[in-house]
N, C-alpha and C positions, 0 to 999 in steps of 0.2 A: 530097451524103456531108458536102461540107463543112461546109451551111447547118446541117446538124444539128448539127456540132459548136458547143459550147459559146462562150462568142468568149472570151478573154481579152482580163481587163481589167488593166490597170499598177498594182498593186498596191502601195503605199512598207512599205519593213518598219516603218519607226514609224510608221502608220496600223494597220496590222496587228497589230500587237500592241502593244497599251496598255497603259500600269500601270492598275490598279482604285486608285480612286481611298480615299485611308482614308475609311473609314467614322467619324463625329463623334461618343459620344455625347450622346441627347435631351439628356438631365441634366449640367447643367452639371458639372465636377468637383469647385466647390468646395460643391456641396448634401452633401455627405459627407461635410463637416468643419461643419456650420450650428454646435454648438455656442459654434463660436468668434467667430460673426456679431457687426457692432456692427450700432443699429439702422437704419444706411443701407442694411445686407445684407439687413438684416430683409427691408426696403422695396422695395428691387433687387426682393428673389423674387417679390413679391406681382405687382409689372410685369409679369414673366416670366408670372405664373398666372394673367393675365389679370385682376386682381382692385385693378388701379391703385388703383378709386375710393374702397379701404378704405382707404390711402397714409397719409392723415395724422394718422386714429386711434392706430394703432399705431408713428408715430412720436409726438404726444399725450404715448403713454401707456409711451414708452421703452422697447418690447419689443425683447429683447437673443433672438441664438439660442437661450441659453440656456431663456428665459422659455418657445420657444414649443412647449418639451418639455410643458411644464405646461399650459399654451391647454386649455379646455372651451368647452364650448358659453353653459356660463353666464357665463365670460367676457365672450368674446361680444359676449353681452346687453347687459349691464353697461356696454357700450364703445360702444353704441349701435349695436350691427352686427345690419340683419339684412333683411328677412325671415327666416327659420327657411333659409327656400334655401342663402343666401349664405353662413348659419353652417359651415351640414352642409358648404357649398362649402369653403369654408378649412378647415375639419378635415378635407375627406379629403386635401387640398394638405400641410397638418399631418403626416398618422400616412405617405402618402408618402417624404416627408422626413425620419421615423426612421427608415424600414423599407431606405432611402437608408444611411443613416448607421451603420443594423446590420447591415446587414447581411452573413454571413457567406463564412467562408475554410471548404472542403472538404477534411477531413481525407481518406484513404481505409487503412485500419484494418484490418489480418488478419483481427481478435477481434470487433469493431464493427460494421466496416462503413464508410458513407460520414461521417464524423460532419461536425458543422457547429457551427465555433468563431463564437464571438462575435470583431468585434477587437478591443475590449480582452484579449481574453488572449492574441490574434495578439501584441498590445504586447510583453505579457510575457511570450511565448514567443521573441521575438524578441530578446532582450537575454543578455548573458555569462553570467549569472545560472542564468539554468535551460539556453542550449543545455548548461552543465557536463553535468548531466545526460546528455547522448549519452554521458560516459564515465566512468559508474557502471553494472558491470552488477545488473540484477536480483535476482540471484541470487547474487552473487557467488563463492567455491571451487566452486558447485552446477556452473557451467559446467566445469571440471575432471572430469567425471563424466559429464554427460547436453550431449552437446557440441551440443544444440539450444538449449541454454538460453542464446543467446547476448544476449537481449536488454536493455534499461537502462530505469532509472526516466527515460528520455527520454518515449517512449511512453506508457510507464506512468502516468504524470504528467496524460499529458493523454487518456488512455482514462476516468481520476479526472475528471478536470474534465464531463469529457459526460458520464459515469454521474450524478454531481449534479447537475446541469442534467434531464438525464431524469428522475431521483425525483422534483426539486422541481417541476417541470412536473408531470408527471404529477399530484401533490397536489392542484395550486394549480387545476388543471382537472377533476377528480374533487368537490372542496368550495371552489368559490370563496368560499365563509363566510369561510376559515382567513385571506382578506386578504394576501398573498404579494403584494408587491406587485416593481414589475420589479426593482431593489433587489435586494432580498431572495435573489433568484434570482440576479445576478451575483454578488455575493456570495458565495453560495456556492458555483460554479461556480469564481469565484478560488479558496475557498478545495480544493477540492479539484484544481484545477491545478496548488498549490504546498505541499501537505502535504508533501514528502517532499525541497524544497528542503535541506535538512540533512543527507543521509547523507552517508556520508565514502566513502574508495574500500573495495571490497568489503562495503558493503554493511552486512549487521547484524556483520560482524565486527569492523568500526571501533569498534562505538559499542559492543558486548560483548564482546568481547574484547581488543579491544587499547588505549584512554583505559581500562579499568580499571587496568587494568597498567600504565599508563605513569605514572598521577594518579591512585593507588590514595583511594580518600574521596572526592574529586571529584565531583560528581552530576552525567553532564550523559546526555542521553540527542538523538537529532537531531534530534525532535523541540523540542529546545529550540534547537540552530543552525537550522532552518525559519525561527524568529519571528525570529531575527537576518537569515538573510538571506533574510525576505519585506521587511525594512525597508530592508535594504544594498540591495537587487534597484529599490524605487519609490527611494529618494531617488540613485541615483547614476544613473539612465536620467530622472530630473527626469520619474517617470510621477504623479505628484501631482497636479499643474493638469488632465491628458490622463485619468486618475477621476473626475474633480469634473468633467471637461469630459462624462463618458458617463452623470454624477447621480450617483455619493458622493456624500456629505456623510463628512468629517474630523470629528474622528474614530470618529466611532462604526462607520460601516463599516470604517475598518480595523479596531479592536479587535473586530468581528463578524468578521472574515475571518480573526484569527490568535485568535481563541477556538474556531474552530472545525478549529485546529491544533492546539492543545497544550489546551484546557482553559482555567478561571479564567484569564486574567491576576491575578488579586486572592487570592489562598490563606488571606486575613483575613478572608473576610467571617462573618459569625456564622452559628453552625448552622441551618436552618432560610431564612437569606435567599438568594433569588434573587442567584446566586454570576458573574451574569453580566451587563457594561455593553452592546453589541451591541447586544443585541436585548430583549425584555420578556420575562416568564414565557411572557404567551399565547402566543411563537410560542417554546415549547423545543422542540418538536418539527425547528427546525430545522439544533439541533444533535445532531440520531443521526443525519444524513446521511452525510457525511464523513469521522468518526471518533467512532462509535455506544459510549459508556463506559458505557450501560446495558448492554449483552446481545453490544455486536460485531457486529451485524448493518450492516455498512457498506457502500457504494459501493470505498472503495476494498478491502475481501476480493473485491465484483464482479467487476474490474478482476484483480487478481491473483491468483484463482483462475482465471478463459477461461484467462489470456493464459499465468502459469506452466503449466497442465496443456497446452495447444496445444503452449506449447516442448518441453515435458519428454520428449509424448507418454503423458501419463497423461489418463486419462478425467475428465473435468468430471463429476457428479453433479449439480450444481446451476445452475438454469435464473432467472436475475435477469427474466429478461421476463418470467416466470410473476411474479414478485414486485410486480415494477411494477405490472400490470394487479388483483392484489389490496390493494394498499396505501395504505391513508388513515386523516386521525388519528382517537385518540378519544381523551376526558380520562379518564386515571387518579391518583386520590387531588388534585384540583384542579389538575393539569399538560398539557400536551396531548401524548401519545407517538403515533410512529408503527404504526401493528396490519398487524396483516395477516386474513385468511379463517383462520377454526378446522381446514379442508380442508388448510391447506398447511404443519400442523406436521412432517407428515414430510416435504416439504419442507426447512423449516431442518434440522431433524436431519441430509437429506444434505448441505447445506452446512457443518457442522459437521466432518462426518464426513468429507466432501472436504480441509480444513483440516488433520484429522487424518493423514490420507494420505497428503499433501504432505508433512507437518513425517515424516511418519516414510520416507517413499521418498526424497527429495531434499532438503529442506532440513537436517535433520539425518544424512543419509548418514554412515553413517561413514567411508568418506573424504574425503567433499567438508569432514567436520568435520577431520582430522586435516590437510587439506590449507592450512585456514584459520589449525589452529593453527601451520603452518608460518609461514605467511605471517605470521601476527602476529610471532611469533619473527627475523622478519627485518626487518619493522619495526622491530625498537625495536632491533635493532643497530644500523639507518639510521640511529635518529631524532635523535642531534646533527648528523649529518653535512647530511643533506638541509634546506635552507632555502626560503623565500618572503619574497617580500618584501611586505607590510603595508601598512598606512595610516604616511603620514611617515615612508615608507621603511626603515620597522624591521624584522628581519626575524624572522622562528618557524620552528620546526619541524612534523615530521608530529603529536605530541604537542597543541604549542600555536598552531597555526594555527586550531585552531576559537572562539581569543579576537580574534580578528580575521577579519570576511567580506573584507575584499577579497586575505588571503593564502588562505583558506577557498577561496577562486571557482578557486583554483588546484590545490588538494590534491583531484586524480583517480583512477580503476585503474591511468594511464599510470605509476604511483608505481611499479608496481612493473619496467613496463622500462627506468626514468626508474634504477635500482637495478640491473637483468639486466645491462643496457648498458652498465657505467659500467666505468671502469678504473682508478677512486680504490683506493686500498690500505685507507685508510680505510672500504670498503664492501665489502673482501674478503669480511668474514664473512658478513653481509646478502645477498652475489651467490651463494653459494655454495650457501644455502641453495634460493635463490630458483634454481639450475640443477637441485640434486635433484630438487625438484617439474616441472621442463621434462622432464628424462628419467628420468622418475616413480620417481625412487630416494628412496620414501615411507616414513615411521615404518608400521613393522603393527599392526598391531590383532590384542590377543591373547585377548581379548572380553568380555562384555560379563553383565551380572545385574545383582539389584535386590535391594537391601536390604529389611527389612521393615518399616521405617519409614521416613520420608524422611529424609535425610539433609540436616544443614549443609556444604552446600559451600562455604564457605569458604576463600579462599587460603593460608591455615595447617593447615586440617582437607585439602586440597587438596594442597598436599606434605608431611603425614605419612601418608598413604595411600601417596603414589609411593616412600614410605621403607619403609613396611611392604611393599610386595606388592613391592621391591626387595631386604629382606631377607627374606624370608617365605622360610621350610629345608620343601619338601614331604618327609614324612616315608616318601618310598619313599627317599629317599637325597639329596646332594647332587649338584650338573649339572654343579663342575668351571667352572661359566660363572661370574665375579664382576657380577654385577649392582649399579650406583649407583643412588641415585634422582634422577638426572638423566639416567639413561638412560632413567624411565619416564615415560609421562604419563597421570593418569586423570583423565579428562572428563566432568561429572556432566552428562547433557542431561532435561530432562523436557519429556514429553507433555499435554498437554492441549486444552481442548477452545476454550481463550482468557482463561477466569478459573480459571487451578487448579485446583483441589477444589470448582468449582460448576460445575454447568447453567444455561448460560447461558441455556436458554427458561423456565427458571423468570422469567426478567426480560423475554419478552416478551410481550407482549396480544393475544387473537385477537378476533376481534368474531365472529359469527354471520349468515346469510343473511335471520333473520326480523330481524331490531334491530341493524343495523350503527351504531349510534353508542352501545350497551354493550360495554365493554373484557370480557375476562372471560381468565380464567391455564386452561391447560390443562400437568395434574399429567404424569411419565413414566407414569404408570402407568394413563391414562389413554389415551396413544395405543400404547404398546406392552408385552411382555415381552420382545423382544428385543435392547433399546434397551441403553446400558452402564450396569451400576449405580456403575462410577470413572467421575469425570471426567477422572483425575491418574495420573504416573507418575511414578516418576523410575527412568532405567537409567544404571546406572553404565559407563563403557567404557575401554578400561586398553590403550594401548597402548607400544610401546617402539621408542625411538631405532633399538637395532640392529640390523641386517638380517640377519645372517649366521646360518646357520641353527641352525649351538647355542645362539647368544643368543637369537634366540628361542625353539625351544624349552624353556630354562630360565625364560624369561618368563613364558610359556604353563601350568609347570609350580608357577611362585610363586603368579602369579590363579589357581589353581585351589585353590590352601594358601588362600592368603587369602579364597579366599569362603569357601571352610569354615572356615577361625578365627575369620570375623565373623558364621557364621551366614546367607551371606546366596544369593543362588539358586542353582540347578546350570548352570554353566554350558550353553548348548547342545551344543557340542561337545564339553563335560566330558568325558564316555566315551570320546571318540575320541584328546583330546591330552594326558588323563591318566587310563588307563583305570586301573592302578594304587593312584587315590586315590580315586576318587571313590566307591565299594562302605564307602569309611572313615566317611564319615557315613550315617549310617542312615538323618538325612532323609530325604534327596535319594532311596534308595530306596525310599521309600514316599510321595511325594510326587505320585506319577499317579492313586491310589489314585482313582475315582469320574472317572478324564477320559475315557472309555470312549467319549461318545456316549449314554449310556442314561440323564444323569442325565434329572430332570421337573422342569421350572421351576416349574412350578407354588407348591411346596412342599407340595402336600397330598401328596402322597406318599414314602413314605422310599422311594428308588430305590437305595437304597445294597447294595441287600441285594440280591445277584448271585440268588442265589434266585426274592428277589420277581419279578423282570425275565424271569428266565425262567419264569414264571409266566404274566404277563403276556402274554409272546408264545405262551405253549400257547392262552389262553383267547381270543387272538385270533383264530388259526387253525381254533380250532373248526367 
């Protein structure tokens, strides 16, 4: 029995538990930085690749790491390196070297999945100027209404950089004759990544509401700041040499990146001349990828549609992956433009319908808008007392930080918490407004209406309309409440398809299966009769700062009377909030004629006659 037992061997603990040896990468670490090599570094690499017999040839020609990326088979033949098999072996080694140097990092994104990001983009991301975007909410005040809308400009910018690369690479693979270079691809990706660097606190609220009120007449928008911030990012982090090491050419590529974000850098170009400096006219299509000034179909929209819908809980009906499958470049009036298949026209109308839906349901939500109005008021009151140190130790306020990128880098959504948590008496008024937002003591919307013709919503006109609403005297009699102009807020909202009154699809060109080289236009009447007739509208909203019941009731009746006096449309709840007033407006009682659902959109049959509709039904069921 004892013999059958396995004999115990005395084994020390040290022998039984050995620490695994660290595995060293086969590729030397310095190979990933080959563009910084000198001549001797290049020769050392050839020795490691068992190509030592050609070292003297490389030494004679003084080929450095930068030169390696441009070497071709013709160059090697001119250097008397041969036979062909050896030249191909050297090119294969250099290709492996370039792959090591440009090995991407992988980000896991909830919208696009696993994103491969170029190492130069990683260096841009890992800067204070880009990391600032982590603290800027993508949708500003909408987060106070939609609790899922907590995403930031940071992840959106990474998504746009990724999609920009996907589109330009798809065009390159489908049409090699376009001669899209690796430099072109890298510049387009950088432009997508950096297009939103200039956004301020609460995103569009800052450049559309706060700055115009603090600095009236000053022409500034976030794209302007994006260009300045990009220049600051490159210089402050010493990235110019790094960008050159990755093959970019200065100042040509730097201009190209900035032109994709903000348009032509020189607005004084003669009419008819090519206004861009970064790329020639034969590569005009590259300017339609990040910010498409021609028709608005660009990767910026692709990302924020998908990302915003995901976080808002709204269905996204546009499929950018399908667009990628059919995108190709065609020549239109001597310029090259990105076109898509004729059968995709419905998909593009879905894109702009999604945009309109997002604005109507989220971006222009009446509660989100008034919260941003209140935040703007708080920032205006806090402006002199919140300061940031900029260049040369100079101090800047909320409204002047846009003049200095070092100061602007420090300006984020966190200023909201800074004011809210302050104890300074100077910030008492601003703090009270923000406390009201947090505790949901908001200004109340008393109604929404539309004018027959678009109104000119200048600051002066808005003040006049606020005064008119406050002093309107309903025909039903006084409400016993004294409203002042400062108690009223009039807000004018614009809804469109991105090009004001124009149909953006008219600026899109399509191609047919039979001839993919010929660009054609598809008019709305060739698509469907169910598409919109009008592509823009103006909404007028009125809010009351007093929230007690009597003041709100009086403000609502004043609003209805103001609509009657100015011949505006009847508020949707007009018959509820002012039933004694709405019958007094004769046109309001008749403006629903013909909206019973029986209209014939063909225009060939007069369907306004009720007997005609009844007769048609009779004939249908005979």
